[in-house]
C-alpha positions in Angstrom: 42.4 -8.1 -66.4 43.4 -4.4 -67.0 40.0 -3.7 -68.8 38.1 -4.9 -65.8 39.8 -2.9 -63.2 39.5 0.1 -65.6 35.7 -0.4 -65.9 35.5 -1.1 -61.9 37.2 2.1 -61.5 35.0 3.9 -63.8 32.1 2.3 -61.9 33.3 3.4 -58.6 33.7 7.0 -59.6 30.2 7.1 -61.0 28.6 9.5 -58.7 25.0 9.9 -57.2 23.7 13.0 -55.7 27.3 14.0 -55.3 28.3 10.6 -54.0 30.7 8.4 -55.7 29.6 4.6 -55.9 32.6 3.6 -54.2 31.5 5.7 -51.1 28.3 4.1 -51.4 29.9 0.5 -51.3 32.1 1.5 -48.5 29.2 2.7 -46.3 27.1 -0.6 -47.3 30.1 -2.8 -46.3 30.3 -0.9 -43.0 26.6 -1.5 -42.5 26.9 -5.3 -43.2 29.9 -5.3 -40.9 27.9 -3.7 -38.0 25.1 -6.3 -38.5 27.8 -9.2 -38.4 29.4 -7.4 -35.2 25.7 -7.4 -33.7 25.4 -11.2 -34.2 28.9 -11.7 -32.7 28.1 -9.4 -29.8 24.7 -11.3 -29.0 26.8 -14.5 -29.2 29.2 -13.2 -26.8 26.5 -12.4 -24.4 24.4 -15.7 -24.7 27.7 -18.1 -24.3 30.2 -16.1 -22.5 28.9 -13.3 -20.2 25.6 -14.9 -19.1 27.3 -18.0 -17.9 29.7 -15.9 -15.8 27.0 -13.9 -14.2 25.0 -17.2 -13.7 27.9 -18.4 -11.3 27.0 -15.6 -8.7 24.5 -15.9 -6.2 23.1 -12.6 -7.0 20.1 -12.0 -9.5 20.8 -8.3 -9.9 23.7 -8.8 -12.5 21.4 -11.2 -14.3 18.7 -8.8 -14.5 21.0 -6.0 -15.4 22.6 -8.2 -18.4 19.0 -9.0 -19.4 18.1 -5.4 -19.5 21.2 -4.1 -21.5 21.7 -6.9 -24.0 19.1 -5.6 -26.6 20.1 -1.9 -26.4 23.7 -2.9 -26.7 23.4 -4.8 -29.7 21.3 -2.1 -31.1 24.2 0.4 -30.1 26.6 -1.4 -32.6 24.1 -1.1 -35.3 24.1 2.8 -34.5 27.7 3.0 -34.4 27.9 1.5 -37.8 25.4 3.8 -39.2 27.5 6.5 -37.7 30.6 5.2 -39.7 28.6 4.8 -42.7 27.5 8.5 -42.7 30.9 9.7 -42.2 32.2 7.5 -45.1 29.5 8.9 -47.5 30.3 12.5 -46.8 26.7 13.6 -47.5 26.2 16.8 -49.2 24.9 19.8 -47.5 23.6 21.7 -50.5 20.9 22.1 -52.0 19.5 20.2 -49.0 21.6 19.6 -45.9 21.4 15.8 -46.3 24.4 15.5 -43.6 22.7 17.5 -40.7 19.2 15.4 -41.2 21.5 12.1 -41.0 22.8 13.4 -37.8 19.7 14.3 -36.4 18.4 10.9 -37.4 21.5 9.3 -35.7 20.7 11.3 -32.4 17.2 10.1 -32.2 18.4 6.5 -32.6 20.8 7.1 -29.8 18.0 8.5 -27.7 15.8 5.7 -28.4 18.5 3.2 -27.3 19.2 5.0 -24.3 15.5 5.1 -23.3 15.2 1.5 -24.4 17.8 0.7 -21.7 16.5 2.9 -19.0 13.0 1.5 -19.5 14.4 -2.0 -19.2 16.5 -1.3 -16.1 13.5 0.0 -14.4 12.9 -3.8 -13.6 16.3 -4.1 -12.0 15.0 -1.6 -9.6 11.9 -3.2 -9.2 13.8 -6.4 -8.1 15.7 -4.4 -5.4 12.6 -2.8 -4.1 10.9 -6.2 -4.2 13.5 -7.6 -1.8 12.9 -4.9 0.7 9.2 -5.1 0.4 9.4 -8.9 1.2 11.0 -8.2 4.5 7.9 -6.2 5.6 4.6 -7.8 6.8 2.5 -5.3 5.3 0.8 -6.2 1.9 0.2 -2.6 1.5 3.7 -1.8 0.2 3.2 -4.4 -2.5 0.8 -2.2 -4.3 3.5 0.3 -4.5 5.8 -1.5 -6.7 3.5 -1.6 -9.9 2.8 2.2 -9.5 6.4 3.1 -9.2 7.4 0.9 -12.3 4.7 2.1 -14.5 5.6 6.0 -13.1 9.1 5.7 -14.2 8.6 4.1 -17.5 6.2 6.6 -18.3 8.6 9.3 -17.4 11.4 7.5 -19.4 9.0 7.6 -22.2 8.1 11.3 -22.0 11.9 12.5 -21.8 12.6 10.3 -24.7 9.9 11.9 -26.7 11.0 15.4 -25.5 14.5 14.8 -26.8 13.6 13.5 -29.9 11.7 16.7 -30.7 14.5 18.7 -29.8 17.0 16.5 -31.6 14.6 17.1 -34.8 15.3 20.6 -34.5 12.0 21.8 -33.2 11.7 24.2 -30.3 10.5 22.5 -27.0 10.1 25.9 -25.0 6.6 26.4 -26.3 5.6 22.9 -25.8 7.0 23.0 -22.1 4.9 26.3 -21.4 2.0 24.8 -23.1 2.3 21.7 -20.8 3.1 23.9 -18.0 -0.4 25.4 -18.4 -2.1 22.1 -19.2 -0.4 20.5 -16.3 -2.0 23.2 -14.1 -5.6 22.9 -15.3 -5.3 19.0 -14.9 -3.7 19.4 -11.5 -6.9 21.7 -10.5 -9.2 19.3 -12.1 -7.4 16.1 -10.6 -6.9 17.7 -7.0 -9.1 15.2 -5.2 -7.3 12.2 -7.1 -4.0 13.8 -6.3 -5.1 14.1 -2.7 -6.3 10.4 -2.6 -2.9 9.0 -4.1 -0.9 11.1 -1.3 -3.5 9.5 1.2 -2.5 6.2 -0.2 1.2 6.8 0.3 0.5 8.2 3.6 -1.3 4.5 4.7 1.5 2.5 2.9 4.1 4.4 4.9 2.5 4.7 8.4 0.9 1.2 7.9 -2.2 1.9 10.4 -3.6 -1.3 9.3 -3.0 -4.3 7.1 -5.5 -5.9 4.7 -7.5 -8.2 6.8 -7.5 -6.0 10.0 -10.7 -5.4 11.8 -10.6 -1.4 12.0 -13.1 1.3 13.1 -12.7 4.8 11.4 -15.2 7.1 12.3 -18.8 5.7 11.9 -17.2 2.7 9.6 -16.5 -0.6 11.2 -15.4 -3.8 9.5 -12.2 -5.6 7.7 -10.3 -4.0 5.4 -10.3 -5.9 2.1 -8.4 -3.7 -0.4 -6.2 -0.8 -0.5 -5.9 1.0 -4.2 -4.2 4.3 -5.1 -7.7 6.0 -4.7 -9.8 4.4 -2.1 -9.7 1.7 0.8 -12.6 -0.9 0.6 -14.1 -2.1 4.0 -16.2 -4.9 4.4 -18.7 -4.3 7.2 -20.0 -7.0 9.3 -23.4 -6.6 7.5 -21.6 -7.8 4.7 -21.8 -4.3 2.7 -18.8 -2.8 1.4 -17.5 0.6 2.0 -15.3 2.3 -0.5 -13.6 5.2 1.4 -11.3 7.7 -0.5 -7.7 7.5 0.9 -7.5 11.3 1.6 -10.5 10.9 4.0 -9.4 7.7 5.7 -5.9 8.9 6.2 -7.0 11.8 8.3 -9.5 9.8 10.5 -8.8 8.2 13.9 -8.3 4.5 13.2 -9.1 2.0 15.9 -7.4 -1.2 15.1 -9.1 -4.2 16.8 -6.8 -6.5 15.2 -3.6 -5.2 17.0 -4.9 -6.0 20.2 -2.6 -7.9 22.3 -5.4 -9.2 24.5 -9.2 -8.6 25.2 -10.9 -7.1 27.9 -13.7 -8.3 30.1 -15.6 -5.8 32.2 -18.5 -6.8 34.1 -20.6 -5.4 36.7 -22.3 -8.1 39.1 -25.1 -6.9 41.3 -26.4 -9.1 44.0 -29.6 -8.3 46.4 -29.3 -6.2 49.4 -30.3 -9.6 51.6 -26.4 -10.3 51.1 -24.5 -10.4 54.3 -21.0 -8.8 54.3 -19.6 -12.6 54.9 -21.0 -13.7 52.0 -19.7 -10.6 50.0 -16.3 -11.3 51.0 -16.6 -14.9 50.4 -18.2 -14.3 47.0 -15.4 -11.8 45.9 -12.8 -14.5 46.9 -14.0 -17.2 45.0 -14.4 -15.1 41.8 -10.7 -14.3 42.2 -9.8 -17.8 42.6 -11.8 -18.8 39.7 -10.0 -16.0 37.6 -6.5 -17.4 38.9 -7.2 -20.9 37.6 -9.0 -20.1 34.4 -6.6 -21.0 31.5 -7.9 -18.6 29.2 -7.5 -15.4 31.4 -4.2 -13.5 31.5 -2.8 -13.7 34.8 -0.7 -10.7 34.8 -3.5 -8.3 35.7 -7.1 -8.8 37.0 -9.5 -7.0 39.5 -12.4 -8.2 41.6 -13.8 -6.0 44.2 -17.0 -4.9 45.8 -17.3 -1.5 44.8 -20.9 0.1 45.0 -24.0 0.5 46.9 -26.4 0.6 43.6 -29.9 1.7 43.4 -31.2 -2.0 43.6 -28.2 -4.0 44.2 -24.5 -4.6 45.6 -22.2 -4.2 42.9 -19.1 -6.7 42.4 -16.6 -5.4 39.4 -14.9 -8.1 37.5 -12.0 -6.9 35.2 -9.7 -9.0 33.3 -8.3 -10.0 30.0 -8.2 -13.1 27.9 -5.2 -14.6 26.3 -6.8 -14.9 22.9 -7.9 -12.0 20.7 -10.0 -14.1 18.3 -13.4 -12.8 18.5 -15.2 -16.3 18.6 -12.6 -17.5 21.2 -13.1 -14.6 23.2 -16.9 -14.9 23.5 -16.4 -18.4 24.6 -14.2 -17.3 27.5 -16.6 -14.4 28.4 -19.3 -16.8 28.6 -17.6 -19.4 30.5 -16.5 -16.7 33.2 -19.9 -15.5 33.3 -21.2 -19.0 34.0 -18.5 -19.7 36.6 -19.9 -16.6 38.5 -23.3 -17.7 38.5 -22.3 -21.0 39.8 -20.4 -19.3 42.6 -23.1 -17.2 43.6 -25.8 -20.1 43.5 -23.6 -22.1 45.6 -23.4 -19.3 48.4 -27.1 -18.9 48.1 -26.9 -15.4 46.7 -29.4 -14.0 44.0 -28.5 -11.7 41.5 -30.3 -8.6 41.4 -32.7 -6.9 38.9 -33.7 -3.1 38.8 -36.7 -3.0 41.3 -38.5 -0.1 43.3 -40.1 -0.8 47.0 -43.4 1.2 47.5 -44.7 1.5 51.3 -48.2 2.2 51.7 -49.6 3.4 55.0 -53.0 2.5 56.5 -56.0 5.0 56.6 -56.2 4.9 60.4 -52.4 5.9 60.5 -53.0 8.7 57.7 -55.9 10.1 60.1 -53.9 9.9 63.0 -50.8 11.8 61.1 -53.2 14.5 59.9 -52.7 18.0 62.1 -55.8 19.0 64.5 -57.3 22.5 63.8 -59.4 23.9 66.7 -62.1 26.4 65.6 -63.3 29.4 68.0 -67.1 30.5 67.3 -67.6 34.0 66.4 -69.2 36.2 69.0 
């Protein structure tokens, strides 16, 4: 037994790179213990912490735990590696292995933090999605993927920068070059950036939703898609217009889909043979017809004899329909026009059309109208 202990002590005192075998064994045992503790930690998450979080009605704690579970388990490994490095007491000569090991640990810590933040972006997305669901607009639904991708790209960028710095390299020159390159990229992508900002303005102001019938400048149609670079409008000729967002964000937009009611404006002309009594009766009956019409708004309408036109006596009919659907509006307008025709026909009135009267005078009348000129003979 004493020989075994002596041999074991001799083996433990054997050195490699200035580190005894005993320290190697202790460091290896520390790593094994860290791996076991990682398994225990994962088991604790699955069987204890997750069931407790599942008892709450909120989804945020579940998403938070899902986001940090793997990074937390990996942190246990990093702690075990740190303890193992401390136990090894790595040499600094002729190569500073201790500094290299510490730099590697910093890189692992940076990676672990970035991993956790990368996953926690989904928690922010869950929170924003609850806010987006409360709005009627579908435009802000396009904003969520953009925010998620941008935040994760920014986290990866910071992790890379911190990793380079932890490895002992200066990042000042890199940041300076990125600044110059970023300026060049910004100048080259000026239109793209303005389109992205234009899309933000559309999402925030909500001048229209997808499916709305709009008119912007010379463009008119139904909004099909709102992206971060352009908006697509389907015209009534079934062509598709792709408009950069920086342009449409600066145009006056007429949104027909947001009309609470649609207007009917008519000028009905009857012939000059119409008597004042007939005109009063026609106006009265048209008003009565609009009052009893189920598709006409009753809060405001006008029927008045307004003008002595060039070839007609004009009656203005001004009212609004209860529907804003284009097809139903046309049906209502048609019915109103037909009922006005029925009223005029019952009264014996004729609808006037553009005409011109030409008066011709007879030849004898023209001669009589000529002036008489007397001539005195010369001496």
